[in-house]
C-alpha positions as CSV (number, residue, x, y, z in Angstrom):
1,X,-42.8,-38.2,11.8
2,X,-39.5,-38.7,13.8
3,X,-37.1,-38.3,11.0
4,X,-38.6,-35.0,10.2
5,X,-38.4,-33.5,14.0
6,X,-34.6,-34.7,13.6
7,X,-34.5,-32.8,10.3
8,X,-35.9,-29.3,11.6
9,X,-34.0,-30.2,15.1
10,X,-30.7,-30.6,12.5
11,X,-31.6,-27.5,10.6
12,X,-32.5,-25.2,13.5
13,X,-28.8,-26.3,15.0
14,X,-27.0,-24.7,11.9
15,X,-29.0,-21.8,11.3
16,X,-28.2,-20.7,15.0
17,X,-24.7,-22.0,14.9
18,X,-23.4,-19.2,12.3
19,X,-23.5,-16.3,14.8
20,X,-22.5,-18.5,17.4
21,X,-19.3,-19.0,15.3
22,X,-18.9,-15.4,14.3
23,X,-19.0,-14.1,17.6
24,X,-16.2,-16.6,18.8
25,X,-13.8,-14.8,16.2
26,X,-11.0,-14.7,16.7
27,X,-9.9,-17.9,18.8
28,X,-6.2,-17.5,17.9
29,X,-3.5,-15.1,16.2
30,X,-4.0,-13.6,12.5
31,X,-1.4,-13.5,10.3
32,X,-0.8,-9.7,8.8
33,X,1.0,-10.4,5.3
34,X,3.1,-7.4,4.5
35,X,3.9,-7.3,0.3
36,X,7.1,-5.9,1.1
37,X,10.8,-6.5,2.1
38,X,11.0,-5.0,5.8
39,X,12.3,-1.1,6.2
40,X,9.4,0.6,4.5
41,X,5.9,1.6,4.6
42,X,4.2,-1.5,5.3
43,X,6.3,-2.5,8.0
44,X,5.7,1.0,9.5
45,X,2.0,0.7,9.1
46,X,1.7,-2.5,10.5
47,X,3.9,-2.2,13.3
48,X,1.8,0.6,14.4
49,X,-1.4,-0.3,14.1
50,X,-0.9,-4.5,14.9
51,X,-0.3,-3.8,18.6
52,X,-3.6,-1.8,19.5
53,X,-5.7,-4.1,16.8
54,X,-4.6,-7.2,18.8
55,X,-5.6,-5.4,22.0
56,X,-8.9,-4.3,20.7
57,X,-9.4,-8.1,18.7
58,X,-8.1,-9.9,21.3
59,X,-5.5,-11.9,19.8
60,X,-2.3,-11.2,18.5
61,X,-1.8,-9.9,15.1
62,X,1.8,-11.6,13.9
63,X,3.6,-9.6,10.6
64,X,4.7,-11.5,7.7
65,X,6.9,-10.2,5.8
66,X,6.2,-11.8,1.8
67,X,8.1,-9.0,-0.6
68,X,8.5,-9.6,-4.2
69,X,6.5,-9.8,-7.6
70,X,5.4,-6.4,-7.5
71,X,3.1,-7.8,-4.4
72,X,1.4,-10.0,-6.5
73,X,3.0,-12.9,-4.7
74,X,1.7,-11.4,-1.1
75,X,-1.8,-10.9,-3.0
76,X,-1.6,-14.1,-4.5
77,X,-1.2,-16.1,-1.4
78,X,-3.9,-14.0,0.8
79,X,-6.3,-14.8,-1.9
80,X,-5.7,-18.7,-1.5
81,X,-6.0,-18.7,1.8
82,X,-8.8,-19.9,3.8
83,X,-11.6,-16.9,3.7
84,X,-11.8,-17.6,7.9
85,X,-10.2,-13.9,8.9
86,X,-7.4,-15.7,9.9
87,X,-4.7,-14.1,7.0
88,X,-5.2,-10.3,6.0
89,X,-3.3,-8.3,3.6
90,X,-1.9,-5.0,4.2
91,X,-1.6,-3.2,0.7
92,X,-1.8,-0.4,-1.0
93,X,-5.0,-0.1,-2.8
94,X,-3.3,1.5,-5.8
95,X,-0.7,-0.6,-6.1
96,X,-3.6,-3.5,-6.6
97,X,-5.2,-1.2,-9.0
98,X,-1.9,-1.0,-11.0
99,X,-1.5,-4.6,-11.0
100,X,-5.0,-5.4,-12.1
101,X,-4.0,-3.3,-15.8
102,X,0.0,-3.9,-15.6
103,X,0.4,-7.9,-15.6
104,X,-0.8,-10.1,-18.5
105,X,-1.8,-12.7,-16.0
106,X,-2.2,-12.8,-12.2
107,X,-2.3,-15.4,-10.0
108,X,-5.7,-13.9,-8.9
109,X,-8.4,-11.7,-10.2
110,X,-8.4,-8.4,-7.8
111,X,-12.0,-7.8,-7.9
112,X,-13.0,-11.6,-7.7
113,X,-10.5,-13.0,-5.1
114,X,-9.8,-10.1,-2.4
115,X,-12.3,-7.8,-0.8
116,X,-11.5,-5.0,1.4
117,X,-11.7,-4.8,5.0
118,X,-11.0,-1.2,5.1
119,X,-8.8,2.1,4.8
120,X,-6.1,3.2,6.3
121,X,-5.2,6.6,4.8
122,X,-3.4,8.3,2.4
123,X,0.5,8.6,2.1
124,X,2.0,11.0,-0.5
125,X,4.7,9.8,-2.7
126,X,8.4,11.2,-2.4
127,X,10.8,11.4,-5.0
128,X,14.4,11.6,-3.2
129,X,18.1,11.4,-4.7
130,X,21.8,10.6,-3.2
131,X,23.1,14.2,-1.6
132,X,26.0,14.0,-4.2
133,X,23.2,14.4,-7.3
134,X,23.6,17.8,-8.6
135,X,20.0,18.5,-8.8
136,X,17.1,20.0,-6.3
137,X,14.0,20.3,-8.3
138,X,12.3,18.1,-10.8
139,X,13.4,20.3,-13.4
140,X,17.0,20.3,-13.0
141,X,16.4,16.9,-13.1
142,X,14.9,16.4,-16.2
143,X,17.7,18.9,-17.7
144,X,20.4,16.4,-16.4
145,X,18.6,13.4,-17.8
146,X,18.6,14.7,-20.7
147,X,22.3,15.9,-20.8
148,X,23.3,12.1,-19.4
149,X,20.7,10.0,-21.5
150,X,20.3,6.8,-20.2
151,X,22.3,6.9,-16.7
152,X,20.0,7.9,-14.4
153,X,18.4,5.4,-12.6
154,X,15.8,5.0,-10.0
155,X,15.2,2.6,-7.6
156,X,11.4,1.7,-6.2
157,X,9.7,-0.9,-4.1
158,X,9.3,-2.8,-7.0
159,X,7.1,-3.4,-10.2
160,X,3.8,-1.9,-10.6
161,X,3.7,0.0,-7.2
162,X,2.5,3.2,-6.8
163,X,6.0,4.5,-6.0
164,X,7.0,2.8,-9.0
165,X,4.3,4.4,-11.1
166,X,4.3,7.9,-9.3
167,X,7.5,8.5,-11.7
168,X,6.4,7.0,-14.6
169,X,3.6,9.0,-14.4
170,X,6.3,11.9,-14.0
171,X,8.2,10.6,-16.7
172,X,5.3,10.8,-18.6
173,X,4.3,14.6,-17.6
174,X,8.2,16.1,-17.9
175,X,9.7,13.5,-20.7
176,X,12.5,13.1,-18.0
177,X,14.6,10.1,-19.3
178,X,14.9,7.9,-16.4
179,X,15.3,4.1,-15.6
180,X,13.2,1.9,-13.2
181,X,15.4,-0.4,-11.2
182,X,12.6,-2.2,-9.0
183,X,13.7,-3.9,-5.5
184,X,11.9,-6.4,-3.2
185,X,11.0,-3.5,-1.0
186,X,11.7,-0.1,0.0
187,X,14.3,-0.6,2.0
188,X,16.4,-2.4,0.2
189,X,16.2,0.4,-2.4
190,X,16.2,3.2,-0.3
191,X,19.4,1.5,1.1
192,X,21.2,1.4,-2.2
193,X,20.1,4.9,-2.3
194,X,22.2,6.3,0.7
195,X,25.0,4.1,-0.2
196,X,24.9,6.0,-3.8
197,X,24.5,2.9,-6.1
198,X,21.2,4.3,-7.1
199,X,21.2,7.8,-7.6
200,X,17.3,8.2,-7.3
201,X,15.0,6.6,-5.3
202,X,10.9,6.6,-4.8
203,X,8.3,5.4,-1.8
204,X,5.9,6.9,0.7
205,X,7.2,9.8,3.1
206,X,6.4,7.3,6.0
207,X,9.6,5.2,5.4
208,X,11.5,8.3,3.6
209,X,11.3,10.4,6.5
210,X,13.9,9.1,8.9
211,X,16.4,9.4,5.8
212,X,15.0,12.9,4.6
213,X,15.3,14.4,8.7
214,X,18.9,12.5,8.5
215,X,19.7,14.4,5.3
216,X,20.8,11.0,3.7
217,X,18.7,11.2,1.2
218,X,17.4,14.8,-0.2
219,X,14.1,15.2,-1.3
220,X,13.4,16.3,-4.9
221,X,9.3,16.7,-5.1
222,X,6.5,15.4,-3.2
223,X,3.3,14.0,-4.8
224,X,0.7,15.4,-2.5
225,X,-1.6,18.3,-3.6
226,X,-0.2,20.5,-0.5
227,X,3.0,20.0,1.4
228,X,3.3,17.5,3.9
229,X,3.4,18.3,7.2
230,X,6.1,15.4,7.6
231,X,8.6,17.2,5.0
232,X,7.4,20.7,5.0
233,X,10.8,21.6,2.9
234,X,10.1,19.6,0.1
235,X,7.9,21.6,-2.7
236,X,5.4,19.3,-4.3
237,X,5.5,19.0,-7.6
238,X,2.6,20.9,-8.7
239,X,4.8,23.8,-7.2
240,X,7.7,23.0,-9.3
241,X,6.3,23.4,-12.3
242,X,4.0,20.3,-12.9
243,X,0.3,21.7,-12.1
244,X,-2.2,19.2,-11.5
245,X,0.5,16.5,-10.9
246,X,-0.2,14.1,-7.8
247,X,0.6,10.9,-6.6
248,X,-0.4,9.4,-3.4
249,X,-1.0,5.8,-2.4
250,X,-4.1,4.6,-0.4
251,X,-3.5,1.9,2.2
252,X,-5.8,-0.2,3.5
253,X,-6.6,-4.1,4.7
254,X,-7.8,-7.0,2.3
255,X,-8.9,-10.4,3.0
256,X,-9.9,-13.5,0.8
257,X,-13.2,-13.1,-0.9
258,X,-16.0,-15.0,0.6
259,X,-14.7,-13.8,3.9
260,X,-18.4,-14.1,6.4
261,X,-19.5,-10.5,6.7
262,X,-19.4,-10.6,10.3
263,X,-15.7,-11.2,10.5
264,X,-15.2,-8.4,8.1
265,X,-17.2,-6.1,10.3
266,X,-15.2,-7.0,13.1
267,X,-11.7,-6.6,11.8
268,X,-13.1,-3.1,10.4
269,X,-14.6,-2.2,13.5
270,X,-11.3,-3.2,15.5
271,X,-9.2,-1.4,12.6
272,X,-11.0,2.1,13.0
273,X,-10.9,1.8,16.7
274,X,-7.6,1.5,16.4
275,X,-6.8,4.8,14.0
276,X,-8.7,6.7,16.4
277,X,-5.9,5.5,19.4
278,X,-4.2,8.9,20.3
279,X,-1.0,6.8,20.3
280,X,-1.9,5.6,16.7
281,X,-2.8,9.1,15.5
282,X,0.2,10.8,16.7
283,X,2.7,8.5,15.2
284,X,0.9,8.3,12.0
285,X,0.6,11.7,11.3
286,X,3.9,12.4,12.5
287,X,4.9,10.2,9.3
288,X,2.8,12.0,6.9
289,X,-0.4,9.6,7.0
290,X,-4.0,11.5,6.3
291,X,-6.7,9.1,7.6
292,X,-9.4,8.4,5.3
293,X,-10.8,5.1,7.1
294,X,-14.8,4.2,6.9
295,X,-16.8,0.9,5.9
296,X,-15.8,-1.8,3.6
297,X,-18.3,-0.7,1.1
298,X,-16.5,2.5,0.9
299,X,-12.9,0.6,0.9
300,X,-14.1,-1.6,-1.9
301,X,-15.6,1.5,-3.8
302,X,-12.3,3.3,-3.6
303,X,-10.8,0.0,-5.0
304,X,-12.6,0.2,-7.8
305,X,-12.3,3.7,-8.6
306,X,-8.3,3.5,-8.2
307,X,-8.6,0.7,-10.6
308,X,-10.7,2.7,-13.6
309,X,-7.5,5.8,-12.6
310,X,-4.3,3.9,-13.1
311,X,-5.7,1.9,-16.2
312,X,-5.5,4.8,-18.3
313,X,-2.2,5.8,-16.6
314,X,-0.5,2.2,-17.6
315,X,-2.2,2.2,-21.0
316,X,-0.6,5.6,-21.8
317,X,2.9,4.5,-20.5
318,X,2.6,1.4,-22.3
319,X,3.9,-0.6,-19.8
320,X,3.2,-4.4,-19.6
321,X,4.5,-7.6,-17.5
322,X,4.0,-10.9,-18.9
């Protein structure tokens, strides 16, 4: 009888300890892994939301840049981290979706090893050029690429990124002769484009905006369905002669799978609350972000649909990474 009572007491203690543990989260700083080098949209978004998220959740967010391998290095690191809510990944769901089909072997399974916490928003991709390149529109770029076959390179934040595949989709649509030069982030790619080492560069409007405004990069076209308030003078691909063309990137936060639902809910709540903060909203809106936040289930559904959508594009381009 004594053993039975002891067992029941132990079982009851275990049952009541889980909610208590969830309620105390977090008790230490949270690492936000950015799968790009500093200087791009990943840095802009993480620096924009983490101060307010940290205030709301009661712990500091430490931004950790882990660029390389088309964001798979950072994603693999987070997928293998303890599922305790102290390591999160800020990532483009579009890139996650592309990599699922692009890479023959990944160090993780996108659907099995990573779980979406929530969305931040959708940001259009810009195709930009060094001011000296003698083109102003996508049509002129296509014509120049045919006149100078094999000579026009475009830099992107890395293989498999949404910026990379926005141009792959444009090449597929327009038959432009462009060669991809992958970098370890938008910052290095944009620096080389401004210096004239690479004539074209592609990335989200958020990170390109300062260089577009200064005239150091000129916009050829933007991938949104309508012109962006962040760059109103840049025409869309659709209005430039490619109807139906759209290339934007969905950003959100993921954690290792098997992270407790209570912790995911807490992270989702504070992410959404931070995106409702007036200062955060003003900053993100001014740089071309359209807010699309919601629940973890809605984020998971979007990641699923993006994976299915981009699998078709990867197959059509014939691109593979072994």
